[in-house]
C-alpha positions in Angstrom: 0.0 0.0 0.0 1.3 3.4 -1.0 0.9 6.4 1.3 -0.5 9.5 -0.3 -0.8 13.1 1.0 -4.3 13.7 -0.5 -7.1 14.5 1.8 -9.7 13.7 -0.8 -11.0 11.0 -3.0 -9.9 11.2 -6.7 -9.4 9.1 -9.7 -6.6 9.5 -12.3 -6.8 7.6 -15.5 -3.3 7.0 -16.8 -3.7 4.9 -19.9 -6.2 3.1 -22.0 -5.9 0.2 -24.5 -9.1 -0.5 -26.3 -11.7 -0.4 -23.5 -9.1 -1.5 -20.9 -7.9 1.2 -18.5 -5.2 1.6 -15.9 -5.0 4.4 -13.3 -4.9 5.2 -9.6 -7.7 5.9 -7.1 -6.4 8.3 -4.5 -7.7 8.2 -0.9 -6.5 9.6 2.4 -5.6 6.1 3.5 -3.6 5.2 0.4 -3.6 4.8 -3.4 -5.4 2.0 -5.2 -3.8 0.9 -8.4 -6.4 0.0 -11.1 -7.4 -2.5 -12.4 -7.7 -3.5 -8.7 -8.8 -6.8 -7.1 -10.2 -6.4 -3.6 -9.9 -9.4 -1.3 -13.1 -10.0 0.7 -12.9 -9.6 4.5 -16.5 -10.5 5.2 -16.5 -10.4 9.0 -13.5 -8.0 9.4 -11.0 -10.7 8.3 -9.8 -12.3 5.1 -10.2 -15.9 6.2 -6.9 -17.7 7.0 -4.8 -14.5 6.5 -3.1 -11.9 8.7 -3.7 -8.4 7.4 0.0 -8.0 6.9 0.0 -11.1 4.7 -2.8 -9.7 2.6 -0.8 -6.5 2.1 2.2 -8.6 1.1 0.3 -10.2 -1.8 0.0 -6.7 -3.3 -3.6 -5.8 -2.3 -4.2 -2.1 -1.9 -7.8 -2.3 -0.6 -10.1 -4.8 1.2 -13.9 -5.3 1.1 -15.9 -5.5 4.3 -19.5 -6.7 4.6 -22.2 -4.4 6.0 -24.8 -7.1 6.6 -22.5 -9.4 8.5 -20.8 -6.7 10.5 -24.1 -5.0 11.5 -25.3 -8.3 13.0 -22.0 -9.3 14.6 -20.3 -7.6 16.4 -22.5 -4.6 15.3 -21.4 -1.4 13.7 -21.9 0.5 16.9 -19.4 -1.7 18.8 -16.9 -1.4 16.0 -17.3 2.4 16.0 -16.8 2.4 19.8 -13.6 0.5 19.4 -12.2 3.0 16.9 -13.6 2.0 13.5 -13.2 -1.0 11.2 -9.6 -0.1 10.2 -8.3 -0.2 13.7 -10.6 -3.1 14.7 -9.2 -5.4 12.0 -5.7 -3.9 11.9 -5.8 -2.8 8.2 -4.5 0.7 7.6 -5.3 0.9 3.9 -8.6 1.7 2.2 -11.7 -0.4 2.8 -14.8 -0.6 0.7 -18.0 -1.8 2.3 -21.0 -3.2 0.4 -24.4 -1.9 1.2 -25.8 -5.2 2.7 -28.6 -5.4 0.1 -27.3 -8.5 -1.6 -26.8 -10.5 1.6 -30.2 -9.5 2.9 -31.8 -10.9 -0.3 -29.7 -14.1 -0.3 -29.1 -14.9 3.4 -31.8 -13.4 5.6 -34.9 -15.2 6.7 -38.5 -13.9 6.4 -37.5 -10.7 4.6 -40.1 -8.2 3.5 -39.3 -5.7 0.8 -41.1 -2.3 0.8 -40.3 1.2 -0.5 -38.9 2.0 2.9 -36.3 -0.8 2.8 -36.0 -4.4 3.8 -37.1 -5.9 7.1 -35.6 -9.3 7.9 -34.6 -11.8 10.5 -30.9 -12.5 11.2 -29.6 -15.8 9.8 -27.5 -16.0 13.0 -30.0 -15.7 15.8 -33.4 -14.8 14.3 -33.3 -11.2 15.7 -35.4 -8.7 13.7 -33.7 -5.9 11.7 -34.6 -3.2 9.2 -32.1 -2.1 6.5 -32.9 1.0 4.5 -30.8 3.4 2.4 -30.5 5.7 5.5 -29.6 2.9 7.9 -27.1 1.4 5.4 -25.3 4.8 5.1 -25.3 5.1 8.9 -23.8 1.7 9.4 -21.1 2.3 6.8 -20.3 5.6 8.4 -19.9 3.9 11.8 -17.6 1.4 10.3 -15.5 4.2 8.8 -15.2 2.7 5.4 -13.4 4.8 2.7 -15.7 3.7 -0.2 -19.4 3.4 0.7 -21.9 1.6 -1.6 -25.5 2.7 -2.2 -28.2 0.5 -0.8 -29.9 -1.4 -3.7 -32.0 -4.3 -4.6 -30.6 -7.1 -6.7 -33.1 -9.6 -8.2 -31.9 -13.1 -9.0 -31.6 -13.9 -12.7 -33.3 -15.0 -14.8 -36.3 -12.6 -14.2 -38.9 -11.1 -16.5 -38.5 -7.6 -17.8 -41.2 -6.2 -15.6 -39.6 -7.5 -12.4 -36.2 -6.2 -13.5 -37.6 -2.8 -14.4 -39.4 -2.5 -11.0 -36.3 -3.5 -9.1 -34.0 -1.2 -11.1 -36.3 1.8 -10.6 -36.6 1.1 -6.8 -32.8 0.9 -6.6 -32.5 4.3 -8.3 -34.9 5.9 -5.8 -32.8 4.3 -3.1 -29.7 5.6 -4.7 -31.0 9.2 -4.3 -31.9 8.5 -0.7 -28.4 7.0 -0.1 -26.8 10.1 -1.7 -28.9 12.4 0.5 -28.1 10.4 3.7 -24.4 10.2 2.9 -24.1 13.9 3.0 -20.7 15.7 2.6 -17.9 13.5 3.9 -14.5 14.8 2.5 -12.1 11.9 2.0 -14.9 9.3 1.8 -16.5 8.2 -1.5 -20.0 7.0 -2.3 -20.5 4.7 -5.3 -23.8 4.3 -7.2 -24.8 0.8 -8.4 -26.1 0.3 -11.9 -28.9 -2.3 -12.2 -31.1 -3.6 -15.0 -30.3 -7.2 -15.4 -29.2 -8.2 -18.9 -31.5 -5.6 -20.5 -29.5 -3.0 -22.4 -32.2 -0.2 -22.2 -32.6 -0.7 -18.5 -28.8 -0.5 -17.9 -28.7 2.8 -19.9 -31.7 4.2 -17.9 -30.0 3.2 -14.6 -26.7 4.8 -15.7 -28.4 8.0 -16.6 -30.3 8.2 -13.3 -27.1 7.6 -11.3 -25.1 10.1 -13.3 -27.9 12.7 -12.8 -27.6 12.1 -9.0 -23.8 12.2 -9.1 -21.4 9.8 -7.5 -17.7 9.3 -6.9 -17.7 6.0 -8.7 -20.1 3.6 -10.3 -20.6 -0.1 -9.8 -22.1 -2.6 -12.2 -24.4 -4.7 -10.0 -26.7 -7.6 -10.6 -24.2 -9.8 -12.5 -22.3 -12.9 -11.5 -25.6 -14.2 -10.1 -25.9 -17.3 -12.3 -26.3 -15.8 -15.8 -23.1 -17.3 -17.1 -19.9 -15.7 -18.5 -21.2 -15.2 -22.1 -24.2 -13.3 -20.9 -22.2 -11.3 -18.4 -19.7 -10.2 -21.0 -22.5 -9.4 -23.4 -24.0 -7.1 -20.7 -20.6 -5.5 -19.9 -20.1 -4.8 -23.6 -22.6 -2.0 -23.3 -23.1 -1.5 -19.5 -19.7 0.1 -19.0 -19.9 2.4 -22.0 -22.9 4.3 -20.6 -21.0 5.1 -17.3 -18.9 8.2 -16.8 -15.3 7.8 -18.2 -13.7 9.9 -15.5 -14.9 7.8 -12.5 -14.0 4.3 -11.3 -16.1 1.4 -12.5 -16.6 -1.5 -10.1 -17.9 -4.9 -11.1 -19.3 -6.5 -8.0 -18.7 -10.1 -7.0 -16.4 -11.2 -9.9 -14.8 -13.6 -10.1 -12.7 -16.3 -11.8 -9.4 -15.2 -13.5 -10.8 -15.3 -17.0 -13.9 -13.4 -15.8 -11.6 -10.7 -14.4 -9.5 -10.5 -17.6 -12.7 -10.2 -19.7 -14.1 -7.6 -17.4 -11.0 -5.5 -17.6 -11.0 -5.8 -21.4 -14.5 -4.3 -21.2 -13.6 -1.2 -19.1 -13.9 -2.4 -15.5 -11.5 -0.9 -12.9 -12.3 -2.8 -9.7 -13.5 -6.3 -8.7 -14.0 -8.4 -5.6 -14.7 -12.1 -5.0 -14.5 -14.6 -2.2 -13.2 -17.2 -4.7 -9.4 -17.0 -4.0 -9.9 -17.5 -0.2 -12.8 -20.0 -0.4 -11.1 -22.1 -3.0 -7.8 -22.1 -1.0 -9.6 -23.5 2.0 -11.0 -26.4 -0.1 -7.7 -27.4 -1.7 -8.0 -25.5 -5.0 -5.2 -23.3 -6.3 -5.2 -20.9 -9.2 -2.1 -20.9 -11.3 -1.0 -19.6 -14.7 -1.9 -23.0 -16.2 -5.4 -23.1 -14.7 -6.9 -24.6 -11.5 -4.9 -27.2 -9.6 -6.9 -29.5 -7.2 -4.5 -30.5 -4.4 -6.9 -33.2 -3.1 -6.0 -35.4 -6.1 -3.8 -38.4 -5.4 -1.5 -37.5 -8.3 0.2 -34.9 -6.0 1.0 -37.3 -3.2 4.6 -38.0 -4.2 5.3 -34.8 -6.2 8.3 -32.8 -4.8 7.7 -29.9 -7.2 6.2 -26.6 -6.2 2.6 -25.7 -7.0 3.8 -23.2 -9.6 7.5 -22.8 -10.2 7.1 -19.3 -11.5 5.3 -18.1 -8.3 7.1 -16.4 -5.4 4.5 -16.8 -2.7 5.4 -18.8 0.5 3.4 -21.9 -0.6 5.4 -22.1 -3.9 8.7 -21.0 -2.5 8.8 -23.3 0.6 6.5 -26.3 0.1 5.9 -29.1 -2.3 2.8 -30.3 -3.9 3.2 -33.5 -1.9 3.1 -31.5 1.4 0.1 -29.5 0.3 -1.7 -32.7 -0.6 -0.8 -34.2 2.8 -2.0 -31.3 4.8 -5.3 -31.2 2.8 -5.8 -34.9 3.5 -4.9 -34.4 7.2 -7.3 -31.4 7.4 -4.6 -29.2 8.8 -5.2 -25.4 9.0 -1.9 -24.6 7.3 -3.5 -25.8 4.0 -6.0 -22.9 4.0 -3.3 -20.5 5.0 -0.9 -21.4 2.3 -3.3 -21.8 -0.5 -5.2 -18.6 0.3 -1.9 -16.7 0.3 -1.0 -18.3 -3.0 -4.4 -17.6 -4.6 -4.4 -13.9 -3.5 -0.8 -13.6 -4.7 -1.8 -15.0 -8.1 -4.8 -12.6 -8.4 -2.6 -9.6 -7.5 0.1 -10.8 -10.0 -2.7 -11.0 -12.6 -3.8 -7.5 -11.9 -0.2 -6.1 -12.1 0.3 -7.9 -15.4 -2.8 -6.2 -16.8 -1.8 -2.8 -15.5 1.6 -3.1 -17.1 0.2 -4.4 -20.4 -2.4 -1.6 -20.6 0.2 1.0 -19.9 2.5 -0.4 -22.6 -0.4 -0.6 -25.1 -0.1 -4.4 -25.5 -3.1 -5.7 -23.7 -4.3 -7.7 -26.7 -1.1 -9.7 -26.8 -1.0 -10.1 -23.0 -4.6 -11.5 -23.1 -3.7 -13.9 -25.9 -0.8 -15.2 -23.9 -2.9 -15.5 -20.7 -5.4 -17.8 -22.5 -2.7 -19.8 -24.3 -0.8 -20.6 -21.1 -4.0 -21.6 -19.3 -5.0 -23.8 -22.2 -1.9 -25.9 -21.6 -3.3 -27.3 -18.4 -1.4 -28.4 -15.4 2.1 -29.9 -15.6 2.4 -33.6 -16.3 2.4 -35.9 -13.2 5.7 -37.2 -11.9 
């Protein structure tokens, strides 16, 4: 993480190559190099990682989860203890989501109205109400640097009427979020474009958000089961109707080839639980694709997971060891593979930043796919 003297939020676009972009988001807590991948710290921790280790992978910013933190330990408790940065020992920027997606996907007995969403906690059944105003209040208590508007995200597939109704509600909530956020120098508020896979709704949503005015714009409502081809088809037009001079954030994405395809289509920021979740289940992302350490072929393999990788898992341990600790259900497996996966993702982002700056993104992308197509190295 790079210190910066700025006391405000700003975005500098340094270079473009086709639709792909590279630049820097400046915040009082540090710079965020774009394209950026944000590791997910759902409950104020990136699972199996120390904050210092996450920083060592090259991450400039983390994501925290409003829904989970409001339920446990509560935003008020975190504020009393000095805010989320101090609470989780992360000095760099933090983005918090609005809580809307988790309410829709996790909460029990939820009821959606114009005012917001009432629901029962999936933890203890306690009753809560989340509205645009309450979401802004919670994220202010957490002290996050980038705050997300409260929105509603319908599951796909859905009919046009359902998508239109949801998108228009989210735009009304966006205005209320903007009003409740107020004037907070050094902190940013991002609007969230909705509209499913419908091109006209995406354009309508983008215009509504631009009219309100935000510090950045997210593409929401994707990576919810529509498939990569449909997602890319949506991004082909969804990013182009968003302001050029503001960061663009694709929420909840994704696999390495999803990320490369999103950057190709003009996305600047992404987040996903995949690197950490996969690491804990024995899956490693490498230049040559996904390696499953649970497979018996690794049991006698003295070679590193990826000989071109400099992370601790690849520098100090063999595939045989990683296979062993997976079979033995030792915690070190999740620690090592999560570090490796996050390192791989950050290396991927740096590769794209360099390629865009050099005007050779097309060649870089072709090489990325060619190496992955080779598949894993042959067994010993």
